[in-house]
C-alpha positions as CSV (number, residue, x, y, z in Angstrom):
1,X,-16.2,2.6,-18.8
2,X,-15.7,4.4,-15.5
3,X,-12.3,5.9,-14.7
4,X,-12.1,4.5,-11.2
5,X,-9.0,3.9,-9.1
6,X,-9.3,0.6,-7.1
7,X,-7.2,0.2,-3.9
8,X,-7.0,-3.5,-3.4
9,X,-4.6,-4.9,-0.8
10,X,-2.3,-7.4,-2.5
11,X,0.2,-8.8,0.0
12,X,3.8,-8.6,-1.2
13,X,4.6,-12.2,-0.3
14,X,1.7,-13.6,-2.3
15,X,1.8,-11.4,-5.3
16,X,3.5,-12.4,-8.6
17,X,3.0,-9.0,-10.1
18,X,4.1,-5.8,-8.4
19,X,2.7,-2.4,-9.1
20,X,4.0,1.2,-8.9
21,X,1.2,3.7,-9.4
22,X,1.0,7.5,-9.2
23,X,-2.3,9.3,-9.3
24,X,-2.5,13.1,-9.8
25,X,-5.8,14.8,-9.0
26,X,-6.6,18.4,-9.9
27,X,-9.8,20.0,-8.5
28,X,-11.1,22.9,-10.6
29,X,-13.7,25.2,-9.1
30,X,-14.6,26.6,-5.7
31,X,-13.7,24.1,-2.9
32,X,-13.4,24.3,0.9
33,X,-10.5,26.2,2.3
34,X,-7.3,24.1,2.7
35,X,-8.1,21.6,-0.1
36,X,-5.2,21.6,-2.5
37,X,-5.7,22.3,-6.2
38,X,-3.3,19.5,-7.1
39,X,-2.4,16.4,-5.1
40,X,-0.5,13.3,-5.9
41,X,-0.2,9.9,-4.3
42,X,2.2,7.1,-5.2
43,X,1.5,3.5,-4.2
44,X,3.6,0.3,-4.3
45,X,1.3,-2.7,-4.4
46,X,-1.4,-0.2,-3.1
47,X,0.7,0.7,-0.1
48,X,1.0,4.5,-0.1
49,X,4.7,5.4,-0.2
50,X,4.7,9.2,-0.9
51,X,2.5,12.3,-1.1
52,X,2.6,15.7,-2.8
53,X,0.2,18.6,-3.1
54,X,0.2,22.2,-4.4
55,X,-0.1,23.6,-0.9
56,X,2.9,22.0,0.7
57,X,4.9,21.9,-2.6
58,X,7.1,19.1,-1.2
59,X,7.3,15.3,-1.8
60,X,6.6,13.6,1.5
61,X,7.7,9.9,2.2
62,X,4.9,8.0,3.9
63,X,6.6,4.8,5.0
64,X,9.5,4.4,7.4
65,X,11.7,2.8,4.7
66,X,10.8,5.6,2.3
67,X,11.9,8.1,5.0
68,X,15.3,6.3,5.0
69,X,15.4,6.5,1.2
70,X,14.7,10.3,1.4
71,X,18.0,10.7,3.1
72,X,20.0,9.2,0.2
73,X,21.3,10.7,-3.1
74,X,18.7,8.8,-5.1
75,X,15.9,10.7,-3.5
76,X,16.9,13.8,-5.4
77,X,16.8,11.9,-8.7
78,X,13.4,10.4,-7.8
79,X,12.1,13.9,-6.9
80,X,13.4,15.4,-10.1
81,X,11.6,12.8,-12.2
82,X,8.4,13.5,-10.3
83,X,8.7,17.2,-10.8
84,X,9.3,16.8,-14.6
85,X,6.3,14.6,-14.9
86,X,4.3,17.1,-12.8
87,X,5.1,19.8,-15.3
88,X,4.0,17.5,-18.2
89,X,0.9,16.7,-16.2
90,X,0.1,20.4,-15.6
91,X,0.5,21.2,-19.4
92,X,-1.6,18.2,-20.4
93,X,-4.4,18.8,-17.9
94,X,-4.6,22.4,-19.1
95,X,-5.2,21.2,-22.6
96,X,-7.8,18.7,-21.4
97,X,-9.6,21.4,-19.5
98,X,-9.9,23.5,-22.6
99,X,-11.3,20.7,-24.7
100,X,-14.2,20.0,-22.3
101,X,-17.2,22.3,-22.1
102,X,-17.0,23.7,-18.6
103,X,-20.1,24.1,-16.4
104,X,-20.3,25.7,-13.1
105,X,-19.4,23.7,-10.1
106,X,-16.4,21.6,-9.1
107,X,-14.6,19.4,-11.6
108,X,-12.0,16.7,-11.1
109,X,-9.2,15.8,-13.5
110,X,-7.0,12.8,-12.9
111,X,-3.9,11.2,-14.4
112,X,-3.0,7.7,-13.3
113,X,0.3,6.3,-14.5
114,X,2.8,3.7,-13.6
115,X,4.0,0.2,-14.3
116,X,3.7,-3.4,-13.3
117,X,6.4,-6.0,-13.2
118,X,6.2,-9.8,-12.9
119,X,8.9,-11.0,-10.6
120,X,8.6,-14.6,-12.0
121,X,8.7,-13.9,-15.8
122,X,10.4,-10.5,-15.8
123,X,7.7,-9.1,-18.0
124,X,6.7,-5.4,-17.4
125,X,4.0,-3.2,-18.7
126,X,3.3,0.6,-18.3
127,X,0.0,2.4,-18.2
128,X,-1.0,6.1,-18.5
129,X,-4.6,7.2,-18.2
130,X,-6.5,10.5,-18.0
131,X,-9.9,11.0,-16.5
132,X,-12.4,13.8,-16.2
133,X,-15.1,13.8,-13.5
134,X,-14.7,10.0,-12.9
135,X,-14.9,9.1,-16.6
136,X,-12.2,7.7,-18.9
137,X,-10.9,10.4,-21.2
138,X,-7.5,9.6,-22.8
139,X,-5.2,6.6,-22.5
140,X,-1.7,5.9,-23.8
141,X,-1.2,2.6,-25.7
142,X,2.5,1.8,-25.1
143,X,2.5,-1.1,-27.5
144,X,1.4,1.1,-30.4
145,X,3.0,4.2,-28.8
146,X,0.0,6.4,-29.3
147,X,-2.8,8.0,-27.4
148,X,-6.4,6.7,-27.8
149,X,-9.8,8.0,-26.7
150,X,-13.5,7.1,-27.1
151,X,-14.6,10.7,-26.2
152,X,-15.2,12.9,-29.2
153,X,-14.2,16.0,-27.3
154,X,-10.8,14.5,-26.7
155,X,-10.0,13.7,-30.3
156,X,-8.2,17.1,-31.1
157,X,-6.0,16.6,-28.0
158,X,-5.2,13.0,-29.0
159,X,-4.2,14.1,-32.5
160,X,-2.0,16.8,-31.1
161,X,-0.2,14.5,-28.6
162,X,0.3,11.8,-31.2
163,X,2.2,14.2,-33.4
164,X,4.7,14.9,-30.6
165,X,6.9,11.8,-31.3
166,X,9.7,13.0,-29.0
167,X,7.4,13.1,-26.1
168,X,5.9,9.7,-26.9
169,X,9.5,8.3,-27.2
170,X,10.4,9.8,-23.8
171,X,7.3,8.3,-22.1
172,X,7.9,4.8,-23.7
173,X,11.4,4.8,-22.4
174,X,10.3,5.9,-19.0
175,X,7.6,3.2,-18.6
176,X,9.8,0.5,-20.2
177,X,12.9,1.2,-18.1
178,X,12.9,4.0,-15.5
179,X,9.5,3.2,-14.0
180,X,10.5,-0.5,-13.7
181,X,13.9,0.5,-12.2
182,X,12.2,2.5,-9.5
183,X,9.6,-0.3,-8.9
184,X,12.4,-2.8,-8.3
185,X,14.4,-0.3,-6.1
186,X,11.4,0.3,-3.9
187,X,10.7,-3.4,-3.6
188,X,14.2,-4.0,-2.4
189,X,13.8,-1.3,0.3
190,X,10.4,-2.7,1.3
191,X,11.6,-6.3,1.6
192,X,14.7,-5.2,3.5
193,X,12.5,-3.4,5.9
194,X,10.1,-6.4,6.3
195,X,13.0,-8.7,7.0
196,X,13.6,-6.7,10.2
197,X,10.1,-7.3,11.4
198,X,9.9,-9.6,14.5
199,X,6.4,-10.6,15.7
200,X,4.6,-8.6,18.4
201,X,3.0,-11.2,20.7
202,X,0.0,-10.5,22.9
203,X,-2.4,-12.6,25.0
204,X,-6.0,-11.5,24.3
205,X,-9.2,-12.2,26.1
206,X,-12.7,-10.7,25.6
207,X,-13.8,-11.2,29.2
208,X,-12.6,-13.1,32.3
209,X,-14.5,-16.3,31.3
210,X,-13.6,-16.4,27.6
211,X,-10.9,-18.2,25.8
212,X,-7.3,-16.9,25.8
213,X,-5.8,-16.1,22.4
214,X,-2.0,-15.9,21.7
215,X,-1.8,-13.4,18.9
216,X,1.4,-12.8,16.9
217,X,1.4,-10.0,14.3
218,X,3.6,-7.7,12.3
219,X,6.2,-10.4,11.4
220,X,8.0,-11.1,8.1
221,X,8.7,-13.5,6.5
222,X,5.6,-15.7,7.0
223,X,7.3,-18.7,8.7
224,X,6.3,-18.7,12.3
225,X,5.7,-21.4,15.0
226,X,3.3,-20.9,17.9
227,X,3.2,-23.4,20.7
228,X,1.3,-23.5,24.0
229,X,3.3,-24.9,26.9
230,X,1.8,-26.4,30.1
231,X,4.2,-26.6,32.9
232,X,7.1,-26.4,30.4
233,X,5.8,-29.2,28.2
234,X,4.2,-28.7,24.7
235,X,0.5,-28.7,25.1
236,X,-1.5,-29.6,22.0
237,X,-4.8,-30.6,23.6
238,X,-7.4,-27.8,23.8
239,X,-5.6,-25.6,21.3
240,X,-7.1,-24.2,18.2
241,X,-4.8,-23.2,15.4
242,X,-5.7,-20.0,13.5
243,X,-4.9,-19.3,9.9
244,X,-1.9,-17.3,8.7
245,X,-3.3,-13.9,7.5
246,X,-1.7,-11.0,5.7
247,X,-1.6,-7.5,7.1
248,X,-1.9,-4.4,4.9
249,X,1.8,-3.5,5.2
250,X,2.9,-6.9,3.8
251,X,3.6,-8.5,7.2
252,X,1.6,-11.4,8.7
253,X,-0.4,-12.4,11.7
254,X,-1.5,-15.7,13.3
255,X,-3.0,-16.8,16.5
256,X,-3.5,-20.0,18.6
257,X,-6.4,-20.2,21.0
258,X,-6.2,-22.0,24.4
259,X,-9.5,-23.6,25.3
260,X,-9.1,-24.1,29.1
261,X,-11.0,-22.7,32.0
262,X,-9.5,-19.8,34.1
263,X,-9.4,-22.2,37.0
264,X,-7.3,-24.6,35.0
265,X,-4.7,-22.1,33.8
266,X,-4.5,-20.4,37.2
267,X,-3.5,-23.8,38.7
268,X,-0.9,-24.5,36.1
269,X,1.8,-22.6,34.3
270,X,0.7,-21.9,30.7
271,X,3.1,-20.2,28.3
272,X,2.7,-19.1,24.7
273,X,5.9,-19.6,22.8
274,X,6.4,-18.0,19.4
275,X,9.5,-18.8,17.2
276,X,10.4,-16.7,14.2
277,X,13.7,-16.5,12.3
278,X,15.6,-18.3,15.0
279,X,14.3,-16.1,17.9
280,X,11.9,-17.1,20.6
281,X,9.3,-14.9,22.4
282,X,7.4,-16.2,25.4
283,X,4.3,-14.8,27.1
284,X,3.3,-16.4,30.5
285,X,-0.4,-16.7,31.0
286,X,-0.9,-14.5,34.0
287,X,-3.6,-11.8,34.5
288,X,-1.1,-8.9,34.1
289,X,-0.1,-10.1,30.6
290,X,-3.6,-10.4,29.3
291,X,-5.1,-7.6,27.1
292,X,-8.8,-7.1,27.3
293,X,-11.6,-4.6,26.7
294,X,-13.5,-5.9,29.7
295,X,-12.1,-3.4,32.2
296,X,-12.8,-0.5,29.9
297,X,-16.4,-1.6,29.4
298,X,-16.9,-1.7,33.2
299,X,-15.6,1.9,33.5
300,X,-17.9,3.1,30.7
301,X,-20.9,1.6,32.5
């Protein structure tokens, strides 16, 4: 089976299971200048939250709420754990490299590890997998607390690692407790950041004769009300309601389209009103408020 890392967007509000996943990649062989030998990316529900590579030699937060976390005392503890695991990774990957018959060219070694947690049942599960050139190589069975492989070349390494019971005990404790602890901490920070997200409201139009869309995006939680007003009165006729959609960062977007002619909305006062978390945002339907690519297209021509 292929050792492939899938990046699938799973919206935080819709997901029952949350994931914390770190992937280390080492490239061995002659590569282009500037490409790091080792790089690491951590994702929370497939949202990248930090980055490290052997060139910068520093753990970089990749989300605003992670940057806030980087200024706290816990950041040092989190970084220390990452550095300890990095040293383990370097040692293990060195062993793996020596078990595989090397050929000329560039080779890629990976370790993907982390945990998942079900916020409804409280169940958790860790995972730890090694790959070589895109193929599965070694995996850790945390239920049996032992390494497994289907690759004959990896058997000596698996036997050696399985004899190191102290290391296996350390890893089981990390995946059962510490990994889940960090997963929950990051979810708290992410949710707290999302709660501060008010909608960004825009009036959109493809061209002067097309329909006008009232578009609200970047808000959390998902509850939002969008209403078109005509001369200060709720206007339900000629309005198409769009679906609530998730954004990649866990926020949401929604739109309502007003199906009236430009002559009609120029003769009357139309307003898009968006209510979210007790706050109201209004956009008056006037030319200066409309965003469109039409003027740009004219300039390009």
